[in-house]
C-alpha positions as CSV (number, residue, x, y, z in Angstrom):
1,M,129.2,257.1,95.2
2,N,130.6,260.5,95.7
3,I,128.9,263.2,94.4
4,T,131.6,265.4,94.4
5,T,133.6,263.5,91.7
6,E,131.9,260.9,90.1
7,W,128.1,262.5,89.4
8,T,127.7,262.6,85.7
9,E,124.9,266.2,85.1
10,K,122.8,263.4,84.2
11,D,122.9,262.1,88.0
12,W,122.3,265.4,88.8
13,D,119.4,266.3,86.8
14,K,117.8,262.9,88.4
15,L,118.0,264.4,92.1
16,T,117.5,268.2,91.0
17,E,113.7,266.4,89.3
18,W,113.1,264.2,92.2
19,L,114.3,266.8,95.0
20,G,111.3,269.1,93.5
21,G,108.3,266.2,93.2
22,V,109.3,265.4,97.0
23,L,109.6,269.2,97.9
24,K,106.0,270.1,95.9
25,V,104.0,268.0,98.7
26,T,105.7,268.1,102.0
27,P,108.3,270.0,103.5
28,V,111.8,268.7,103.2
29,T,114.9,269.1,105.3
30,I,118.3,269.7,103.6
31,T,121.5,270.2,104.4
32,F,123.9,272.2,102.0
33,T,127.3,274.5,102.3
34,K,126.4,277.9,101.7
35,K,129.3,279.5,99.0
36,D,130.8,280.8,102.3
37,G,131.7,277.5,103.2
38,T,129.8,277.4,105.9
39,E,127.1,274.4,106.6
40,R,123.3,275.2,106.6
41,V,120.2,273.0,107.6
42,M,117.0,274.5,105.7
43,K,113.5,272.9,106.2
44,C,111.5,273.8,103.1
45,T,108.6,273.3,101.3
46,L,107.4,273.8,97.5
47,D,104.1,272.5,98.9
48,P,101.8,275.1,97.6
49,E,99.1,275.1,100.6
50,L,102.6,275.7,102.7
51,L,103.5,279.1,100.9
52,P,102.8,282.7,101.3
53,K,99.6,283.4,99.6
54,V,100.3,286.5,97.1
55,E,98.4,289.2,94.8
56,P,99.6,287.8,91.4
57,K,102.0,291.0,89.6
58,L,102.0,292.2,86.0
59,I,104.5,291.9,84.0
60,T,105.0,295.4,82.7
61,E,107.2,295.6,79.6
62,D,110.6,297.1,81.0
63,K,110.5,294.2,84.1
64,K,110.8,290.3,82.2
65,P,110.0,287.2,83.5
66,R,112.8,285.5,86.0
67,K,115.2,282.9,83.9
68,E,114.9,279.7,86.1
69,S,118.1,278.4,87.2
70,T,119.6,275.3,86.0
71,T,121.8,275.1,89.0
72,S,119.9,276.3,91.9
73,M,116.8,275.5,93.6
74,R,114.8,278.4,94.8
75,V,112.7,277.3,98.1
76,F,110.4,278.8,100.5
77,D,112.4,278.7,104.3
78,L,109.4,277.3,106.8
79,E,111.9,278.7,110.0
80,K,112.5,282.1,108.4
81,N,109.4,282.2,106.7
82,E,111.4,283.6,103.5
83,W,112.1,282.7,100.2
84,R,116.1,280.9,99.4
85,S,117.7,278.8,96.7
86,F,120.9,276.9,97.5
87,T,123.3,275.0,95.0
88,I,122.1,271.7,94.0
89,K,125.4,270.2,93.8
90,S,125.9,271.7,97.2
91,V,123.6,269.2,99.0
92,K,125.0,267.0,101.0
93,H,121.7,265.2,103.2
94,I,118.0,265.3,102.3
95,L,115.4,263.9,104.6
96,A,111.5,264.1,103.6
97,T,108.7,262.1,105.2
98,I,105.4,261.3,102.8
99,G,102.8,259.9,104.9
100,D,104.9,257.2,107.5
101,T,107.4,256.6,105.5
102,P,110.8,258.7,105.8
103,E,112.8,259.6,102.9
104,E,116.3,260.1,102.9
105,Y,119.2,261.0,100.9
106,N,122.9,260.6,101.4
107,G,124.8,260.7,98.6
108,N,123.5,258.1,96.5
109,I,121.7,258.4,93.6
110,T,120.6,254.7,93.2
111,A,118.7,255.4,95.8
112,L,116.7,257.6,94.4
């Protein structure tokens, strides 16, 4: 299936949900196209054990909580040791290893 022309919003939602779940249990290498058109490969995670420890901040009346995006995903870049985000629809390749089994995504929604 050609992901740029044939995927529905439901397909993208399914990928986002799957990827979010995988990121919470293991590091993932994601290849995506940046907004400037260049390709980027990023090793990232949302695994609480691998995230930096931070002190929770109190939300003051003048500051509102950050709105969660439905088109991009915020992750922790394990090589830059900083938070980064990417647009979900720009993803070209995903590689994750869960246990001894590598899981790979190359644009085939039926594999998810």
